[in-house]
MDAnalysis code that builds the backbone (N, CA, C; Angstrom):
import MDAnalysis as mda
import numpy as np

u = mda.Universe.empty(519, n_residues=173, atom_resindex=np.repeat(np.arange(173), 3), trajectory=True)
u.add_TopologyAttr("name", ["N", "CA", "C"] * 173)
u.add_TopologyAttr("resid", np.arange(1, 174))
u.add_TopologyAttr("resname", ["MET", "ARG", "ALA", "GLN", "LEU", "PRO", "LEU", "ALA", "ALA", "GLN", "VAL", "LEU", "ALA", "ALA", "HIS", "VAL", "ARG", "ALA", "GLY", "ARG", "SER", "ILE", "HIS", "GLN", "ALA", "LEU", "ALA", "ASP", "ALA", "PRO", "GLY", "ASP", "LEU", "PRO", "GLY", "PRO", "ILE", "SER", "ASP", "GLU", "LEU", "VAL", "ARG", "VAL", "SER", "ALA", "ALA", "CYS", "ALA", "LEU", "GLY", "ALA", "SER", "ALA", "ALA", "ASP", "ALA", "LEU", "GLY", "GLY", "LEU", "GLY", "ASP", "THR", "ASP", "GLU", "VAL", "ARG", "GLN", "ILE", "ALA", "ALA", "ALA", "VAL", "GLY", "ILE", "GLN", "SER", "ARG", "PHE", "GLY", "GLY", "ASP", "LEU", "ALA", "ALA", "LEU", "LEU", "ASP", "ALA", "ILE", "ALA", "GLU", "SER", "LEU", "HIS", "ASP", "ARG", "GLU", "ALA", "LEU", "ALA", "ARG", "ALA", "ALA", "ARG", "VAL", "ALA", "THR", "ALA", "GLN", "ALA", "ARG", "THR", "THR", "GLY", "ARG", "MET", "VAL", "SER", "LEU", "MET", "PRO", "ALA", "PHE", "GLY", "VAL", "MET", "ALA", "LEU", "ARG", "VAL", "VAL", "ASP", "PRO", "PRO", "GLY", "PHE", "GLU", "LEU", "LEU", "VAL", "GLY", "THR", "LEU", "VAL", "GLY", "LEU", "THR", "THR", "LEU", "VAL", "ALA", "SER", "ALA", "VAL", "LEU", "THR", "VAL", "VAL", "GLY", "HIS", "VAL", "LEU", "MET", "ARG", "ARG", "LEU", "ALA", "ALA", "VAL", "GLU", "PRO"])
u.atoms.positions = np.array([
    [0.834, -1.389, -0.016],
    [-0.034, 0.059, -0.057],
    [0.826, 1.299, 0.018],
    [1.904, 1.041, 0.697],
    [2.934, 2.385, 0.786],
    [3.214, 2.813, -0.673],
    [3.373, 1.794, -1.572],
    [4.022, 2.131, -3.005],
    [2.776, 2.841, -3.715],
    [1.586, 2.595, -3.188],
    [0.482, 3.036, -4.026],
    [0.114, 4.538, -3.536],
    [0.561, 4.941, -2.535],
    [0.200, 6.263, -1.889],
    [0.326, 7.500, -2.933],
    [1.496, 7.421, -3.455],
    [1.719, 8.637, -4.616],
    [0.492, 8.600, -5.663],
    [0.007, 7.423, -6.130],
    [-0.926, 7.269, -7.050],
    [-2.172, 7.665, -6.322],
    [-2.470, 7.177, -5.236],
    [-3.839, 7.706, -4.606],
    [-3.829, 9.332, -4.418],
    [-2.527, 9.853, -4.018],
    [-2.521, 11.330, -3.829],
    [-2.820, 12.052, -5.280],
    [-2.326, 11.411, -6.273],
    [-2.511, 11.987, -7.902],
    [-3.986, 12.042, -8.379],
    [-4.618, 10.685, -7.968],
    [-5.917, 10.495, -8.264],
    [-6.874, 11.462, -7.168],
    [-6.493, 11.719, -6.172],
    [-7.184, 12.541, -5.380],
    [-7.209, 13.872, -5.746],
    [-5.995, 14.335, -6.370],
    [-5.750, 15.656, -6.655],
    [-6.614, 15.951, -8.108],
    [-6.562, 14.855, -8.747],
    [-7.412, 15.007, -10.196],
    [-8.840, 15.190, -9.852],
    [-9.500, 14.388, -8.746],
    [-10.787, 14.674, -8.605],
    [-11.003, 15.937, -7.855],
    [-10.139, 16.400, -7.111],
    [-10.334, 17.823, -6.461],
    [-10.102, 18.859, -7.561],
    [-9.309, 18.658, -8.512],
    [-9.013, 19.735, -9.554],
    [-10.342, 19.576, -10.686],
    [-11.033, 18.412, -10.663],
    [-12.311, 18.411, -11.384],
    [-13.585, 19.162, -10.679],
    [-13.409, 19.570, -9.396],
    [-14.319, 20.353, -8.853],
    [-15.168, 19.650, -7.786],
    [-14.623, 18.350, -7.433],
    [-15.193, 17.517, -6.345],
    [-14.639, 18.139, -4.873],
    [-15.485, 18.091, -3.917],
    [-14.766, 18.200, -2.444],
    [-13.837, 17.135, -2.107],
    [-13.060, 17.299, -1.085],
    [-12.366, 16.002, -0.681],
    [-13.132, 14.826, -0.336],
    [-14.224, 15.271, 0.129],
    [-15.120, 14.057, 0.747],
    [-15.568, 13.281, -0.455],
    [-16.126, 14.059, -1.475],
    [-16.602, 13.472, -2.829],
    [-15.320, 12.781, -3.674],
    [-14.115, 13.197, -3.637],
    [-12.953, 12.841, -4.038],
    [-12.735, 11.334, -3.383],
    [-12.593, 11.331, -2.093],
    [-12.477, 10.146, -1.227],
    [-13.517, 9.127, -1.640],
    [-14.827, 9.456, -1.870],
    [-15.872, 8.511, -2.209],
    [-15.494, 7.969, -3.595],
    [-14.910, 8.815, -4.545],
    [-14.847, 8.453, -6.039],
    [-13.648, 7.748, -6.397],
    [-12.524, 8.093, -5.673],
    [-11.138, 7.708, -6.098],
    [-11.002, 6.165, -5.945],
    [-11.664, 5.429, -5.097],
    [-11.452, 4.016, -5.063],
    [-11.591, 3.264, -6.453],
    [-12.646, 3.792, -7.121],
    [-13.030, 3.202, -8.498],
    [-11.870, 3.525, -9.563],
    [-10.959, 4.353, -9.333],
    [-9.912, 4.566, -10.199],
    [-8.528, 4.139, -9.787],
    [-8.557, 3.379, -8.617],
    [-7.296, 2.800, -7.967],
    [-7.198, 1.321, -8.020],
    [-6.107, 0.691, -8.132],
    [-6.014, -0.770, -7.901],
    [-6.090, -1.187, -6.149],
    [-6.298, -2.327, -6.028],
    [-6.280, -2.884, -4.534],
    [-4.950, -2.779, -4.054],
    [-4.384, -2.887, -2.919],
    [-5.316, -2.642, -1.739],
    [-5.557, -1.184, -1.349],
    [-5.080, -0.285, -2.109],
    [-5.250, 1.279, -1.640],
    [-6.791, 1.665, -1.900],
    [-7.381, 0.886, -3.179],
    [-8.646, 1.266, -3.283],
    [-9.572, 0.794, -2.059],
    [-9.402, -0.409, -1.573],
    [-10.118, -0.889, -0.318],
    [-9.847, 0.038, 0.861],
    [-8.748, 0.469, 1.003],
    [-8.549, 1.443, 2.170],
    [-9.040, 2.585, 2.050],
    [-9.209, 3.360, 0.762],
    [-9.889, 4.402, 0.588],
    [-11.538, 4.187, 0.757],
    [-12.025, 3.174, 0.554],
    [-13.371, 2.778, 0.757],
    [-13.710, 2.987, 2.110],
    [-12.838, 2.442, 3.067],
    [-12.857, 2.483, 4.427],
    [-12.715, 3.981, 4.977],
    [-11.822, 4.812, 4.210],
    [-11.628, 6.191, 4.545],
    [-12.943, 6.823, 4.183],
    [-13.436, 6.677, 3.203],
    [-14.742, 7.342, 2.616],
    [-15.977, 6.951, 3.647],
    [-15.876, 5.788, 4.038],
    [-16.929, 5.597, 5.146],
    [-16.817, 6.217, 6.446],
    [-15.539, 6.462, 6.842],
    [-15.341, 7.175, 8.129],
    [-15.708, 8.649, 7.880],
    [-15.461, 9.107, 6.698],
    [-15.941, 10.440, 6.559],
    [-17.423, 10.524, 6.467],
    [-18.170, 9.551, 5.868],
    [-19.569, 9.397, 5.770],
    [-20.181, 9.420, 7.205],
    [-19.314, 8.863, 8.209],
    [-19.880, 8.631, 9.476],
    [-19.517, 10.192, 10.315],
    [-18.901, 11.002, 9.668],
    [-18.833, 12.205, 10.458],
    [-17.192, 12.610, 10.807],
    [-16.378, 11.753, 10.465],
    [-14.793, 11.868, 10.531],
    [-14.324, 13.071, 9.694],
    [-13.292, 13.797, 10.217],
    [-12.797, 14.623, 9.109],
    [-12.014, 13.864, 8.172],
    [-11.779, 14.336, 6.835],
    [-11.068, 13.915, 5.983],
    [-9.693, 13.614, 6.421],
    [-9.134, 14.599, 6.908],
    [-7.631, 14.409, 7.653],
    [-7.639, 13.172, 8.563],
    [-8.454, 13.352, 9.547],
    [-8.430, 12.076, 10.344],
    [-8.645, 10.785, 9.725],
    [-9.491, 10.665, 8.814],
    [-9.777, 9.423, 8.129],
    [-8.683, 9.013, 7.306],
    [-8.029, 10.106, 6.547],
    [-6.837, 9.553, 6.059],
    [-5.692, 9.232, 6.847],
    [-5.633, 9.724, 7.962],
    [-4.576, 9.523, 8.975],
    [-4.790, 8.021, 9.512],
    [-5.963, 7.543, 9.250],
    [-6.144, 5.938, 9.627],
    [-5.578, 5.082, 8.561],
    [-5.015, 5.579, 7.482],
    [-4.358, 4.856, 6.624],
    [-3.070, 3.976, 7.052],
    [-2.635, 4.569, 8.134],
    [-1.346, 3.905, 8.521],
    [-0.464, 5.058, 9.198],
    [0.618, 4.487, 9.946],
    [1.374, 5.463, 10.598],
    [2.713, 5.539, 10.245],
    [2.703, 6.200, 8.842],
    [4.057, 6.422, 8.046],
    [4.043, 7.954, 7.699],
    [5.373, 8.281, 7.390],
    [5.470, 9.642, 6.989],
    [4.644, 10.056, 5.863],
    [4.504, 9.284, 4.991],
    [3.770, 9.467, 3.666],
    [2.200, 9.696, 4.067],
    [1.616, 9.027, 4.811],
    [0.121, 8.978, 5.078],
    [0.245, 10.469, 6.093],
    [1.114, 10.619, 6.903],
    [1.010, 11.827, 7.642],
    [0.934, 13.077, 6.830],
    [1.830, 13.063, 5.678],
    [2.015, 14.311, 4.892],
    [0.637, 14.429, 4.233],
    [0.044, 13.432, 3.779],
    [-1.266, 13.721, 2.878],
    [-2.267, 14.069, 3.866],
    [-2.380, 13.649, 5.157],
    [-3.356, 13.973, 5.976],
    [-3.204, 15.329, 6.365],
    [-1.883, 15.595, 6.609],
    [-1.568, 17.056, 7.141],
    [-2.094, 18.149, 6.090],
    [-1.643, 17.801, 4.757],
    [-2.158, 18.623, 3.642],
    [-3.650, 18.718, 3.656],
    [-4.384, 17.807, 3.821],
    [-5.835, 17.866, 3.771],
    [-6.269, 18.437, 4.815],
    [-5.673, 18.392, 6.090],
    [-6.345, 19.116, 7.209],
    [-5.997, 20.680, 7.205],
    [-4.841, 20.761, 6.794],
    [-4.230, 22.379, 6.679],
    [-5.146, 23.040, 5.573],
    [-5.515, 22.355, 4.574],
    [-6.237, 22.918, 3.550],
    [-7.722, 23.106, 3.886],
    [-8.287, 22.066, 4.740],
    [-9.505, 22.445, 5.209],
    [-9.737, 23.461, 6.321],
    [-8.756, 23.940, 6.976],
    [-8.622, 24.898, 7.975],
    [-8.250, 26.095, 7.333],
    [-7.441, 26.236, 6.454],
    [-6.793, 27.664, 5.929],
    [-7.112, 27.861, 4.554],
    [-7.632, 26.722, 3.762],
    [-7.974, 27.092, 2.222],
    [-6.611, 26.712, 1.427],
    [-6.729, 26.950, 0.172],
    [-5.599, 26.858, -0.694],
    [-5.927, 25.822, -1.744],
    [-4.896, 25.778, -2.647],
    [-4.906, 24.989, -3.899],
    [-4.674, 23.351, -3.277],
    [-5.800, 22.448, -2.873],
    [-5.439, 21.205, -2.523],
    [-4.825, 20.211, -3.618],
    [-5.403, 20.559, -4.768],
    [-4.878, 19.666, -5.860],
    [-3.488, 19.879, -6.036],
    [-3.005, 21.351, -6.137],
    [-1.598, 21.444, -6.367],
    [-0.872, 20.820, -5.228],
    [-1.347, 20.783, -4.054],
    [-0.566, 20.463, -2.814],
    [-0.434, 18.765, -2.974],
    [-1.578, 18.076, -3.272],
    [-1.548, 16.606, -3.389],
    [-0.519, 16.303, -4.622],
    [-0.703, 17.065, -5.696],
    [0.218, 16.737, -6.708],
    [1.519, 16.816, -6.325],
    [2.199, 18.071, -5.610],
    [3.403, 18.174, -5.174],
    [3.862, 17.012, -4.064],
    [2.880, 16.617, -3.213],
    [3.077, 15.391, -2.481],
    [3.436, 14.125, -3.265],
    [2.552, 13.937, -4.151],
    [2.689, 12.626, -4.970],
    [4.089, 12.758, -5.622],
    [4.352, 13.836, -6.264],
    [5.808, 14.060, -7.105],
    [6.971, 13.656, -6.039],
    [6.703, 14.322, -4.880],
    [7.918, 14.161, -3.688],
    [7.914, 12.572, -3.514],
    [6.742, 12.064, -3.291],
    [6.876, 10.545, -2.863],
    [7.578, 9.653, -4.214],
    [7.061, 10.058, -5.220],
    [7.602, 9.441, -6.555],
    [9.097, 9.670, -6.394],
    [9.648, 10.704, -6.292],
    [10.928, 11.013, -6.422],
    [11.656, 10.294, -5.070],
    [11.212, 10.238, -3.935],
    [11.827, 9.470, -2.758],
    [11.846, 8.048, -2.950],
    [10.815, 7.424, -3.806],
    [10.924, 6.210, -4.183],
    [12.033, 5.840, -5.147],
    [12.198, 6.690, -6.196],
    [13.144, 6.597, -7.057],
    [14.541, 6.713, -6.703],
    [14.633, 7.449, -5.625],
    [15.987, 7.646, -4.870],
    [16.243, 6.391, -4.355],
    [15.224, 5.854, -3.593],
    [15.429, 4.713, -2.682],
    [15.851, 3.345, -3.585],
    [15.120, 3.378, -4.814],
    [15.457, 2.417, -5.774],
    [16.771, 2.516, -6.278],
    [17.261, 3.681, -6.535],
    [18.815, 3.937, -7.110],
    [19.632, 3.637, -5.983],
    [19.287, 3.862, -4.680],
    [20.217, 3.304, -3.740],
    [20.361, 2.037, -3.427],
    [19.209, 1.329, -3.625],
    [19.081, -0.245, -3.646],
    [20.090, -0.794, -4.824],
    [20.050, -0.152, -5.827],
    [20.634, -0.658, -7.231],
    [22.357, -0.365, -6.920],
    [22.522, 0.637, -6.166],
    [23.941, 1.053, -5.856],
    [24.534, 0.225, -4.890],
    [23.663, -0.435, -3.969],
    [24.227, -1.163, -2.846],
    [24.051, -2.554, -3.126],
    [23.596, -2.958, -4.458],
    [23.182, -4.312, -4.648],
    [24.438, -5.413, -4.644],
    [25.556, -4.662, -5.141],
    [26.950, -5.524, -5.110],
    [27.263, -5.686, -3.597],
    [27.313, -4.834, -2.782],
    [27.685, -5.090, -1.391],
    [26.677, -5.949, -0.787],
    [25.408, -5.834, -0.917],
    [24.487, -6.960, -0.378],
    [24.879, -8.361, -0.621],
    [25.091, -8.478, -2.083],
    [25.343, -9.804, -2.547],
    [26.737, -10.376, -1.962],
    [27.721, -9.443, -2.107],
    [29.141, -9.867, -1.279],
    [28.985, -10.169, 0.147],
    [28.062, -9.573, 0.731],
    [27.924, -9.754, 2.061],
    [27.129, -11.055, 2.339],
    [26.294, -11.373, 1.467],
    [25.708, -12.756, 1.524],
    [26.568, -13.934, 1.182],
    [27.396, -13.636, 0.164],
    [28.350, -14.770, -0.147],
    [29.597, -14.926, 1.065],
    [30.026, -13.561, 1.626],
    [30.827, -13.801, 2.624],
    [30.333, -14.573, 4.011],
    [29.104, -14.452, 4.208],
    [28.519, -15.081, 5.336],
    [28.192, -16.443, 4.961],
    [28.062, -16.867, 3.947],
    [28.010, -18.320, 3.773],
    [29.351, -19.121, 3.537],
    [30.454, -18.369, 3.408],
    [31.671, -19.085, 3.095],
    [32.202, -19.969, 4.118],
    [32.003, -19.728, 5.504],
    [32.375, -20.439, 6.650],
    [31.650, -21.897, 6.621],
    [30.211, -21.741, 6.176],
    [29.488, -22.900, 6.168],
    [30.006, -23.922, 5.040],
    [30.179, -23.306, 3.868],
    [30.957, -24.074, 2.537],
    [32.353, -24.609, 3.045],
    [32.967, -23.798, 3.802],
    [34.344, -24.371, 4.424],
    [34.096, -25.588, 5.135],
    [33.214, -25.400, 6.186],
    [33.003, -26.727, 6.914],
    [32.687, -27.989, 6.116],
    [31.806, -27.770, 5.359],
    [31.435, -28.645, 4.206],
    [32.427, -29.528, 3.345],
    [33.358, -28.476, 2.938],
    [34.294, -28.893, 2.207],
    [35.525, -29.815, 2.894],
    [35.602, -29.304, 4.210],
    [36.517, -29.850, 5.354],
    [35.984, -31.454, 5.354],
    [34.585, -31.677, 5.419],
    [34.177, -32.872, 5.539],
    [34.284, -33.665, 4.453],
    [34.262, -33.193, 3.285],
    [34.651, -33.906, 2.068],
    [36.178, -34.011, 2.010],
    [36.955, -33.120, 2.082],
    [38.416, -33.121, 1.570],
    [39.219, -33.904, 2.942],
    [38.911, -33.662, 4.022],
    [39.569, -34.054, 5.151],
    [38.701, -34.560, 6.338],
    [38.113, -35.811, 6.160],
    [37.114, -36.318, 7.118],
    [37.757, -36.400, 8.615],
    [39.007, -36.820, 8.774],
    [39.618, -36.821, 10.096],
    [39.677, -35.265, 10.653],
    [39.805, -34.355, 10.021],
    [40.029, -32.991, 10.427],
    [38.786, -32.577, 10.689],
    [37.534, -32.874, 9.949],
    [36.258, -32.397, 10.240],
    [35.783, -33.213, 11.543],
    [36.248, -34.585, 11.878],
    [35.823, -35.167, 13.208],
    [36.434, -34.516, 14.314],
    [37.723, -34.017, 14.189],
    [38.418, -33.167, 15.168],
    [37.695, -31.801, 15.478],
    [37.237, -31.241, 14.432],
    [36.609, -30.046, 14.430],
    [35.199, -30.183, 15.340],
    [34.306, -31.230, 14.989],
    [33.097, -31.251, 15.504],
    [33.175, -32.389, 16.757],
    [34.358, -32.985, 16.951],
    [34.393, -34.077, 17.918],
    [35.083, -33.580, 19.306],
    [35.577, -32.407, 19.359],
    [36.302, -31.996, 20.512],
    [35.713, -30.736, 21.016],
    [35.936, -30.538, 22.307],
    [35.444, -29.482, 22.813],
    [36.001, -28.158, 22.305],
    [37.459, -28.034, 21.987],
    [37.914, -26.846, 21.361],
    [37.400, -26.734, 19.964],
    [37.234, -27.615, 19.149],
    [36.585, -27.760, 17.839],
    [35.177, -27.135, 17.915],
    [34.326, -27.541, 18.632],
    [33.000, -27.267, 18.867],
    [32.937, -25.535, 19.120],
    [33.752, -25.490, 20.162],
    [33.687, -23.945, 20.793],
    [34.119, -23.037, 19.620],
    [35.207, -23.397, 18.797],
    [35.677, -22.776, 17.708],
    [34.601, -22.667, 16.617],
    [33.951, -23.731, 16.439],
    [32.940, -23.642, 15.454],
    [31.559, -22.717, 15.689],
    [31.301, -22.789, 17.159],
    [30.144, -21.970, 17.521],
    [30.630, -20.588, 17.483],
    [31.669, -20.170, 18.027],
    [32.267, -18.766, 17.971],
    [32.441, -18.201, 16.442],
    [32.663, -19.108, 15.626],
    [32.789, -18.775, 14.285],
    [31.273, -18.522, 13.646],
    [30.346, -19.307, 14.017],
    [28.932, -19.121, 13.686],
    [28.528, -17.862, 14.264],
    [28.678, -17.617, 15.533],
    [28.215, -16.368, 16.127],
    [28.745, -15.214, 15.372],
    [30.018, -15.286, 15.182],
    [30.704, -13.967, 14.689],
    [30.157, -13.904, 13.100],
    [30.099, -15.015, 12.427],
    [29.325, -14.836, 11.122],
    [28.037, -14.220, 11.099],
    [27.185, -14.701, 12.022],
    [25.933, -14.043, 11.938],
    [25.901, -12.539, 12.426],
    [26.600, -12.137, 13.375],
    [26.913, -10.906, 13.599],
    [27.426, -10.035, 12.610],
    [28.234, -10.507, 12.034],
    [28.960, -9.772, 10.699],
    [27.616, -9.669, 9.529],
    [27.071, -10.607, 9.437],
    [26.008, -10.793, 8.214],
    [24.955, -9.629, 8.636],
    [24.501, -9.536, 10.024],
    [23.561, -8.539, 10.297],
    [24.112, -7.169, 10.252],
    [25.443, -6.981, 10.744],
    [25.992, -5.664, 10.581],
    [26.078, -5.272, 8.999],
    [26.472, -6.196, 8.262],
    [26.517, -5.772, 6.741],
    [25.114, -5.348, 6.371],
    [24.015, -6.042, 6.625],
    [22.787, -5.894, 6.142],
    [22.248, -4.498, 6.534],
    [22.532, -4.173, 7.957],
    [22.383, -2.974, 8.256],
    [23.032, -1.924, 7.598],
    [24.412, -1.843, 7.503],
    [25.104, -0.971, 6.635],
    [24.477, -0.752, 5.383],
    [24.014, -1.820, 4.551],
    [23.650, -1.782, 3.001],
    [22.295, -1.417, 3.093],
    [21.388, -1.213, 4.145],
    [20.041, -1.067, 4.012],
    [19.638, 0.418, 3.518],
    [18.471, 0.325, 2.764],
    [18.136, 1.563, 2.208],
    [16.759, 1.763, 2.689],
    [16.671, 2.905, 3.414],
    [15.433, 3.429, 3.928],
    [14.801, 4.402, 2.695],
    [13.417, 4.240, 2.480],
    [12.758, 5.172, 1.566],
    [12.721, 6.543, 2.269],
])
């Protein structure tokens, strides 16, 4: 649904630009949108029909920055006036730009993430290769306290390293 919020903002802006109120736009927009956002806007429209303000009803879409931006824009416009369609279009454009930047960052960090996965799997492949190449050495590794301690410590450090690499390569939109 988060990926569909820019489209929902654009559709709401188009309805408002066509002369509909925000309540009418919320009622009509679900027909122009794919699921699951259309289902959520039906719920928002029903909340408005029961007396909730459009801003409060839109805030019920979720606790994300994107939803808060859209709800705040509608709330501010309803209190102070202004061009809601232009405001929603600007929000939709900024959300599209944010997603494009996040996508570019994911592409730029793809090699680092793949390398991190490969490096994290190397110790397991090393242990499997040891079993094939040197069975007595493998038995020494898994059959003694020192070997098992070394194996467990290696596994813990590998998991910690993998988690740290994932956090470093993470891309937040």
